[in-house]
C-alpha positions as CSV (number, residue, x, y, z in Angstrom):
1,M,-4.7,12.5,-1.7
2,R,-1.5,10.8,-2.9
3,G,-2.7,7.4,-1.8
4,V,-5.9,7.9,-3.7
5,V,-4.0,9.0,-6.8
6,I,-1.8,5.9,-6.6
7,E,-4.7,3.6,-6.5
8,A,-6.3,5.3,-9.5
9,V,-3.1,5.4,-11.6
10,D,-1.0,2.3,-11.0
11,F,-1.0,-0.6,-13.4
12,G,-3.1,1.1,-16.1
13,G,-5.9,2.4,-13.9
14,L,-6.3,5.4,-16.3
15,L,-7.2,5.2,-20.0
16,A,-4.3,5.7,-22.3
17,S,-5.1,9.3,-23.2
18,S,-5.9,10.2,-19.6
19,H,-2.6,8.7,-18.5
20,R,-0.8,10.8,-21.1
21,T,-2.5,13.9,-19.8
22,F,-1.9,13.0,-16.2
23,L,1.9,12.6,-16.6
24,G,2.3,15.5,-19.0
25,V,0.1,18.1,-17.4
26,C,-1.1,17.1,-13.9
27,T,2.1,15.7,-12.6
28,P,4.3,18.8,-13.3
29,H,1.8,21.0,-11.6
30,H,1.5,18.6,-8.6
31,N,5.3,18.4,-8.3
32,R,5.7,22.2,-8.3
33,L,3.0,22.6,-5.7
34,C,3.8,19.7,-3.4
35,Q,7.4,18.8,-4.0
36,G,9.1,22.1,-4.9
37,A,12.6,23.0,-3.8
38,S,13.0,23.1,-0.1
39,V,13.1,26.3,1.9
40,E,16.8,25.9,2.6
41,A,17.6,25.5,-1.1
42,M,15.6,28.6,-2.1
43,E,17.2,30.7,0.7
44,K,20.6,29.8,-0.8
45,V,19.3,30.8,-4.3
46,T,17.9,34.1,-2.9
47,A,21.3,34.9,-1.3
48,L,23.0,34.3,-4.6
49,I,20.6,36.6,-6.4
50,R,21.0,39.4,-3.8
51,S,24.8,39.1,-4.0
52,G,24.7,39.5,-7.8
53,R,26.1,36.0,-8.6
54,V,22.8,34.8,-10.1
55,D,20.9,36.9,-12.6
56,V,17.2,36.2,-13.0
57,S,16.3,39.5,-14.6
58,A,15.2,37.9,-17.8
59,G,12.0,37.0,-15.9
60,P,9.3,34.4,-16.6
61,G,8.9,32.7,-20.0
62,A,12.5,33.3,-20.9
63,R,13.6,32.2,-24.4
64,L,16.9,30.9,-25.6
65,A,18.6,31.8,-28.8
66,C,22.1,31.5,-30.3
67,D,23.9,34.8,-31.3
68,E,26.3,33.5,-34.0
69,E,28.0,36.9,-34.4
70,R,29.1,37.0,-30.7
71,G,29.4,33.2,-30.4
72,L,27.2,33.3,-27.3
73,F,23.8,32.1,-26.1
74,R,21.2,34.9,-25.7
75,V,18.4,34.7,-23.1
76,D,15.5,37.0,-23.9
77,G,12.8,38.0,-21.4
78,P,9.5,38.6,-23.2
79,V,7.9,40.1,-20.1
80,T,10.9,42.2,-18.9
81,G,12.4,43.0,-22.2
82,A,15.8,42.1,-20.8
83,A,18.5,40.3,-22.9
84,R,21.4,38.5,-21.2
85,Y,24.3,36.6,-22.8
86,A,26.1,33.4,-21.7
87,D,29.0,31.4,-23.0
88,V,27.9,28.1,-21.4
89,L,24.5,26.5,-21.5
90,V,23.7,23.9,-18.8
91,D,20.6,21.7,-19.3
92,A,19.7,21.2,-15.6
93,R,16.4,19.4,-16.2
94,V,16.0,15.8,-15.2
95,H,14.6,14.1,-18.2
96,G,12.0,11.4,-18.0
97,F,13.2,7.8,-18.1
98,D,13.0,6.0,-21.4
99,A,14.7,2.6,-21.5
100,E,15.0,2.6,-25.3
101,R,16.6,6.0,-25.5
102,D,18.9,5.8,-22.5
103,V,22.4,7.0,-23.3
104,M,24.0,4.1,-21.3
105,P,23.9,0.7,-23.0
106,L,22.3,-1.3,-20.1
107,Y,18.6,-0.7,-20.8
108,P,18.8,-0.7,-24.6
109,N,20.7,-4.0,-24.4
110,L,18.2,-5.6,-22.0
111,L,15.4,-4.5,-24.4
112,R,17.3,-5.9,-27.4
113,R,17.8,-9.3,-25.7
114,G,14.1,-9.5,-24.7
115,I,15.0,-9.6,-20.9
116,V,12.8,-6.6,-20.3
117,R,10.1,-4.7,-22.3
118,K,8.6,-1.3,-22.1
119,W,5.2,-1.0,-20.4
120,A,2.3,0.1,-22.4
121,N,-1.1,1.4,-21.2
122,P,-3.4,-0.3,-23.8
123,G,-5.6,2.1,-25.7
124,L,-9.3,1.4,-26.1
125,N,-10.1,2.8,-29.6
126,E,-7.0,5.0,-29.3
127,P,-3.3,4.5,-29.5
128,D,-1.4,2.8,-26.6
129,F,0.4,5.1,-24.3
130,I,4.0,4.1,-23.7
131,P,5.6,6.3,-21.1
132,G,9.1,4.8,-21.4
133,G,9.4,2.8,-18.1
134,L,9.7,-1.0,-17.9
135,D,6.8,-3.5,-17.6
136,L,7.1,-4.6,-14.0
137,T,5.2,-6.8,-11.6
138,P,4.1,-5.3,-8.3
139,Q,7.2,-7.0,-6.9
140,F,9.4,-5.0,-9.3
141,H,10.4,-8.0,-11.4
142,P,10.6,-7.2,-15.2
143,V,8.2,-8.9,-17.6
144,R,10.1,-10.3,-20.6
145,A,9.2,-9.8,-24.2
146,D,7.8,-13.4,-24.2
147,D,5.5,-12.6,-21.2
148,R,7.6,-14.5,-18.7
149,V,8.6,-12.8,-15.5
150,E,12.4,-12.4,-14.9
151,S,12.2,-13.1,-11.2
152,P,16.0,-12.9,-10.5
153,I,16.0,-9.2,-11.5
154,T,14.3,-6.3,-9.7
155,F,14.1,-2.6,-10.5
156,L,13.3,0.4,-8.4
157,G,13.1,4.1,-9.1
158,P,12.9,5.7,-12.6
159,P,12.5,2.3,-14.5
160,S,9.3,1.8,-12.6
161,E,7.8,5.1,-13.6
162,G,4.8,4.7,-15.9
163,V,3.5,1.4,-14.7
164,M,3.6,2.8,-11.2
165,Y,3.4,6.4,-9.9
166,H,6.5,5.9,-7.7
167,Q,7.1,9.6,-6.6
168,I,10.2,8.9,-4.4
169,G,10.5,12.7,-3.9
170,A,7.2,12.6,-1.9
171,L,8.6,10.3,0.7
172,R,7.9,11.4,4.3
173,P,9.4,9.9,7.4
174,N,7.3,8.1,10.0
175,K,4.3,7.7,7.7
176,D,2.6,4.7,6.1
177,H,3.7,6.0,2.7
178,H,3.3,4.1,-0.5
179,V,6.9,4.7,-1.4
180,I,8.0,3.0,1.9
181,R,5.7,0.0,1.0
182,D,7.2,-0.1,-2.5
183,I,10.7,-0.2,-1.1
184,L,9.9,-2.9,1.4
185,C,8.2,-5.0,-1.3
186,W,11.3,-4.5,-3.5
187,I,13.6,-5.5,-0.7
188,H,11.6,-8.7,-0.3
189,A,12.1,-9.5,-3.9
190,F,15.8,-8.5,-3.9
191,M,16.8,-10.0,-0.6
192,P,14.4,-12.8,0.4
193,R,14.0,-13.2,4.2
194,E,15.0,-16.2,6.2
195,N,12.9,-17.8,8.9
196,S,14.4,-16.7,12.2
197,S,13.5,-16.6,15.8
198,P,10.6,-14.4,16.7
199,A,12.6,-11.9,18.7
200,R,14.9,-11.0,15.8
201,G,14.0,-8.0,13.7
202,A,10.3,-8.3,14.4
203,A,9.6,-4.7,13.8
204,A,11.2,-4.8,10.4
205,R,9.3,-8.0,9.6
206,G,6.1,-6.4,10.8
207,A,6.5,-3.3,8.6
208,A,7.6,-5.5,5.7
209,A,4.5,-7.6,6.0
210,R,2.5,-4.4,5.6
211,G,4.5,-3.5,2.5
212,A,4.0,-7.0,1.1
213,A,0.3,-6.9,1.7
214,A,0.1,-3.5,0.1
215,R,1.6,-4.3,-3.2
216,G,1.7,-8.1,-3.3
217,V,2.6,-10.6,-0.6
218,N,6.2,-11.5,-1.6
219,G,5.6,-12.3,-5.2
220,A,2.5,-12.3,-7.3
221,A,1.9,-9.9,-10.2
222,A,-1.2,-7.9,-11.0
223,R,-1.2,-6.9,-14.7
224,G,-3.0,-7.6,-17.9
225,R,-5.3,-5.9,-20.4
226,S,-8.8,-4.8,-19.7
227,D,-11.7,-6.7,-21.3
228,D,-15.2,-5.4,-22.2
229,E,-16.5,-6.0,-18.7
230,G,-14.0,-3.7,-17.0
231,T,-12.1,-6.5,-15.4
232,R,-8.5,-7.6,-16.0
233,K,-7.3,-10.9,-17.4
234,E,-4.4,-12.0,-15.3
235,P,-1.7,-14.5,-16.0
236,L,-1.0,-16.8,-13.0
237,M,2.5,-16.2,-11.8
238,S,4.4,-18.3,-9.3
239,T,5.1,-16.6,-5.9
240,T,7.4,-17.2,-3.0
241,I,4.9,-16.7,-0.2
242,D,5.8,-18.3,3.0
243,Y,2.4,-18.8,4.5
244,T,3.8,-19.7,7.9
245,A,6.0,-16.7,8.1
246,Y,6.3,-15.1,11.5
247,E,4.6,-11.9,10.5
248,Y,1.6,-13.9,9.2
249,G,1.1,-15.5,12.6
250,G,3.4,-18.5,12.2
251,I,0.6,-20.8,11.2
252,D,-0.3,-22.4,7.8
253,V,-3.3,-21.7,5.7
254,P,-5.5,-24.6,7.0
255,E,-5.0,-23.5,10.6
256,R,-5.6,-19.9,9.8
257,L,-8.8,-20.8,7.9
258,K,-9.9,-22.9,10.9
259,E,-9.6,-19.8,13.1
260,I,-11.5,-17.7,10.6
261,R,-14.4,-20.3,10.4
262,A,-14.6,-20.3,14.2
263,A,-14.7,-16.4,14.1
264,H,-17.6,-16.7,11.6
265,E,-19.6,-19.0,13.9
266,R,-19.0,-16.6,16.8
267,L,-20.2,-13.7,14.7
268,R,-23.3,-15.5,13.7
269,A,-24.1,-16.4,17.3
270,A,-23.3,-12.9,18.5
271,V,-25.5,-11.2,15.9
272,A,-28.4,-13.5,16.8
273,E,-28.4,-12.0,20.3
274,I,-28.4,-8.3,19.1
275,T,-31.8,-6.6,19.5
276,E,-33.1,-3.7,17.4
277,E,-32.2,-1.3,20.2
278,G,-28.8,-2.9,20.6
279,A,-28.0,-2.4,16.9
280,R,-28.3,1.4,17.5
281,E,-26.0,1.4,20.5
282,A,-22.6,3.1,20.0
283,V,-19.4,1.1,20.1
284,H,-16.0,2.4,21.0
285,L,-15.2,3.2,17.3
286,P,-15.8,7.0,16.9
287,G,-19.2,7.7,15.3
288,W,-20.1,4.0,14.9
289,T,-22.9,1.8,16.2
290,R,-23.2,-1.9,16.1
291,G,-25.1,-1.4,12.9
292,H,-22.1,0.3,11.3
293,V,-19.9,-2.7,12.2
294,L,-22.4,-5.2,10.9
295,I,-22.9,-3.6,7.4
296,H,-19.2,-3.1,7.1
297,L,-18.5,-6.8,7.8
298,A,-21.3,-7.8,5.5
299,D,-20.0,-5.7,2.6
300,L,-16.3,-6.5,3.1
301,S,-17.0,-10.3,3.2
302,R,-18.9,-10.1,0.0
303,A,-16.2,-8.0,-1.6
304,F,-13.5,-10.5,-0.6
305,A,-15.7,-13.3,-1.9
306,R,-15.8,-11.5,-5.3
307,Q,-12.0,-11.1,-5.2
308,A,-11.7,-14.9,-4.8
309,R,-14.2,-15.7,-7.6
310,Y,-12.5,-13.4,-10.1
311,A,-9.0,-14.5,-9.1
312,A,-10.0,-18.2,-9.7
313,Q,-11.0,-17.2,-13.2
314,G,-7.7,-15.4,-13.8
315,R,-9.3,-12.0,-13.6
316,T,-9.2,-9.0,-11.2
317,I,-11.9,-6.6,-10.3
318,E,-12.0,-3.6,-7.9
319,V,-12.8,-4.4,-4.3
320,F,-15.9,-2.2,-4.2
321,D,-17.6,-0.9,-7.2
322,G,-16.9,2.8,-7.1
323,G,-14.0,2.3,-4.6
324,R,-13.8,3.4,-1.0
325,P,-16.3,6.3,-1.4
326,T,-19.0,3.8,-2.3
327,R,-18.0,1.6,0.6
328,N,-18.2,4.5,3.0
329,R,-21.5,5.7,1.6
330,R,-23.1,2.3,2.0
331,I,-22.1,2.1,5.6
332,E,-23.6,5.5,6.4
333,E,-26.8,4.8,4.4
334,L,-27.5,1.2,5.6
335,H,-26.3,1.0,9.2
336,D,-29.7,1.9,10.6
337,R,-31.6,-0.7,8.6
338,P,-33.6,-3.3,10.7
339,I,-31.4,-5.7,12.6
340,E,-33.0,-8.7,10.8
341,W,-31.9,-7.3,7.5
342,L,-28.4,-6.7,8.8
343,R,-28.2,-10.3,10.1
344,E,-29.2,-11.6,6.7
345,Q,-26.6,-9.4,4.9
346,L,-23.9,-10.6,7.2
347,D,-24.8,-14.2,6.9
348,E,-25.0,-14.0,3.1
349,G,-21.6,-12.4,3.1
350,L,-20.0,-14.9,5.3
351,T,-21.5,-17.8,3.4
352,A,-20.3,-16.3,0.1
353,L,-16.8,-15.9,1.4
354,E,-16.7,-19.5,2.7
355,E,-17.9,-20.9,-0.6
356,S,-15.6,-18.9,-2.7
357,W,-12.6,-19.8,-0.6
358,D,-13.6,-23.5,-0.5
359,A,-13.6,-23.5,-4.3
360,L,-10.0,-22.3,-4.6
361,G,-7.5,-24.8,-6.0
362,P,-4.1,-25.4,-4.4
363,D,-2.5,-22.4,-6.1
364,G,-5.6,-20.1,-5.5
365,W,-4.0,-18.0,-2.8
366,E,-1.2,-17.0,-5.1
367,R,-3.4,-15.7,-7.8
368,P,-3.4,-11.9,-8.3
369,C,-6.3,-9.8,-7.1
370,A,-7.2,-6.1,-7.0
371,Y,-7.0,-5.8,-3.2
372,R,-3.9,-3.7,-2.9
373,N,-2.6,-5.3,-6.2
374,S,-1.7,-8.4,-4.1
375,P,-2.0,-12.1,-4.2
376,L,-5.3,-13.3,-2.9
377,F,-3.5,-14.4,0.3
378,A,-3.6,-10.7,1.4
379,T,-7.4,-10.9,1.6
380,Q,-7.1,-13.9,3.9
381,L,-4.9,-12.0,6.3
382,A,-7.0,-8.9,6.1
383,W,-10.3,-10.8,6.8
384,W,-8.6,-12.6,9.7
385,R,-7.9,-9.3,11.3
386,E,-11.2,-7.7,10.4
387,S,-13.4,-10.5,11.6
388,E,-11.7,-10.8,14.9
389,L,-11.2,-7.2,15.7
390,H,-14.8,-6.2,14.8
391,T,-16.3,-9.1,16.8
392,V,-14.7,-7.4,19.8
393,D,-16.1,-4.1,18.7
394,L,-19.6,-5.5,18.8
395,A,-19.2,-6.0,22.6
396,V,-21.5,-9.0,22.8
397,G,-19.3,-11.5,24.6
398,R,-16.0,-11.9,22.7
399,S,-13.1,-9.9,24.1
400,S,-9.5,-9.3,23.0
401,K,-8.1,-11.4,25.8
402,E,-9.5,-14.5,23.9
403,W,-7.5,-13.8,20.7
404,S,-5.1,-16.6,19.7
405,T,-1.4,-16.2,20.0
406,A,-1.1,-16.4,16.2
407,L,-3.6,-13.6,15.6
408,S,-2.1,-11.4,18.3
409,S,1.4,-11.8,16.9
410,H,0.2,-11.0,13.4
411,V,-1.7,-7.9,14.5
412,V,1.3,-6.5,16.3
413,S,3.6,-7.2,13.3
414,F,1.1,-5.7,10.9
415,L,0.7,-2.6,12.9
416,T,4.3,-1.8,13.9
417,V,4.0,1.2,11.5
418,R,1.9,2.8,14.3
419,L,4.7,2.8,16.7
420,P,6.6,6.1,17.2
421,E,10.3,6.1,17.1
422,G,12.4,5.0,20.1
423,L,10.1,2.2,21.3
424,V,10.8,-1.5,22.2
425,L,7.7,-3.6,22.6
426,T,8.2,-6.9,24.5
427,A,5.7,-9.6,25.0
428,K,6.7,-10.9,28.4
429,D,4.8,-14.2,28.0
430,T,6.3,-15.2,24.6
431,G,9.6,-13.2,24.5
432,E,8.7,-11.6,21.2
433,E,10.1,-8.1,20.6
434,W,9.4,-5.3,18.2
435,S,11.7,-2.2,18.1
436,T,11.7,1.2,16.4
437,A,14.6,2.4,18.5
438,A,17.8,3.6,16.8
439,E,21.0,1.8,17.5
440,G,22.8,3.3,20.5
441,V,19.8,5.2,21.8
442,A,18.1,4.2,25.0
443,P,14.6,3.1,24.1
444,V,11.3,3.5,25.9
445,A,10.3,0.0,26.9
446,V,6.7,-1.1,26.6
447,R,6.0,-4.5,28.2
448,G,2.9,-6.6,28.5
449,S,1.3,-9.9,27.5
450,L,1.3,-10.5,23.7
451,V,-2.5,-10.2,23.6
452,S,-2.5,-6.9,25.6
453,L,0.1,-5.5,23.2
454,A,-2.0,-6.5,20.2
455,A,-5.1,-4.9,21.8
456,W,-3.2,-1.7,22.6
457,I,-1.6,-1.3,19.1
458,C,-5.0,-1.9,17.3
459,G,-7.0,0.3,19.7
460,R,-9.1,-2.3,21.3
461,P,-9.9,-2.7,25.0
462,H,-8.1,-5.2,27.2
463,P,-8.3,-5.7,30.9
464,A,-4.5,-5.6,31.2
465,V,-2.7,-2.5,29.9
466,P,0.9,-2.6,28.8
467,V,3.4,-0.9,31.1
468,V,5.9,1.8,30.1
469,D,9.4,1.5,31.6
470,G,8.1,-0.6,34.5
471,D,5.9,2.3,35.8
472,P,2.2,1.4,35.8
473,A,1.3,5.1,36.2
474,A,3.3,6.2,33.1
475,A,1.2,7.1,30.1
476,L,1.5,4.9,27.1
477,P,3.0,6.6,24.0
478,E,0.7,8.1,21.4
479,L,0.4,5.8,18.4
480,N,0.7,6.9,14.7
481,A,-2.3,6.8,12.5
482,W,-3.9,3.4,11.4
483,P,-2.4,2.3,8.1
């Protein structure tokens, strides 16, 4: 549920009054239920109570007063009737962040000089809601008082609360967690990466690519005020996207688009061969038929075409009207429609996507869009993966062994989050390497061709299976969930 909440709340997703209620009422209850003190900490508190060193006899709803005659604080228990006295009062609460009221001079001075400003959730026929955190881009750069982005500075943690629902206390290891993606995105902004050989740090770059795609590929912002049509007007902001970065396949945009156009033609040709009966046949994806795959591709291509059209106008709009539930419902409701109708839907979607991408200017891929609060470039990468992987799912001629080196390298880099700890993946034909092994610990070695590694990590069939520690009979490690 946290991921759903993040998508709903971040960057003014709630109305001002709803946001105020969410942070003031819902979040405290959520934190107590989901992020309360650990068992170890509460065992220590229990031991202190039993030993008489901690007194909780005032009970729930305790009230504090000053006893001037005794010169002490008095704690009254309205439920228990107990009264206890203390000579020292410790305020142990962690107060919410407010840049303007911070006791240290850093944030008030930054505000006074206009280098940062507080974020406001604009009210529609109601007052704005100003939680206290800074106005930040998805890459954690502050927005100045004059609307410019102060790109040399990044913030993470309490200053980001408000515009984002950061929740660092909810962080879980070995999970595709939004806080991990936030931190990776922040690292990119704070410490830009250098192009290096493919074998160096590929796992980190692969995970970082996921973080970048999740909240912006290395630099664009997604912010602005809502208009009457439920879209957002977005200022164009410069980015530092390296389109040829290793984790993006090491090829430039024109070459990647050429591969995507070729995938479209293969899709059109493949779908033309699918019969009515063939559309109802199951594919290897659990619970899906070819019809499920076709309507999913048709809807997603139209959705990404809409992202491009709105981005070109300086606006953003949600990927699917009604979000992922609508997307899932349409797949279930429409997958068994006649094959001719499914063909038409897919062709219309592919054509719309091609036309919308052809209309983009030279800076088009850097424009903000609503897909994971990212530059539009993230949709190009996502569609590259989706179109190629799902063509294989259709099982009508195209197989994973025909994937390009660039796509295969990108797929592995994108999905390194699926690898359990202690692994080293090595592509024996290209020398590329991805590692999740801790330093000084002997790793489990998984070797195979680059394409076979890509097929394995994304769950697609391939005639050659990677080998574990040189033993063809050894079982491959179990992968983590798909991100």
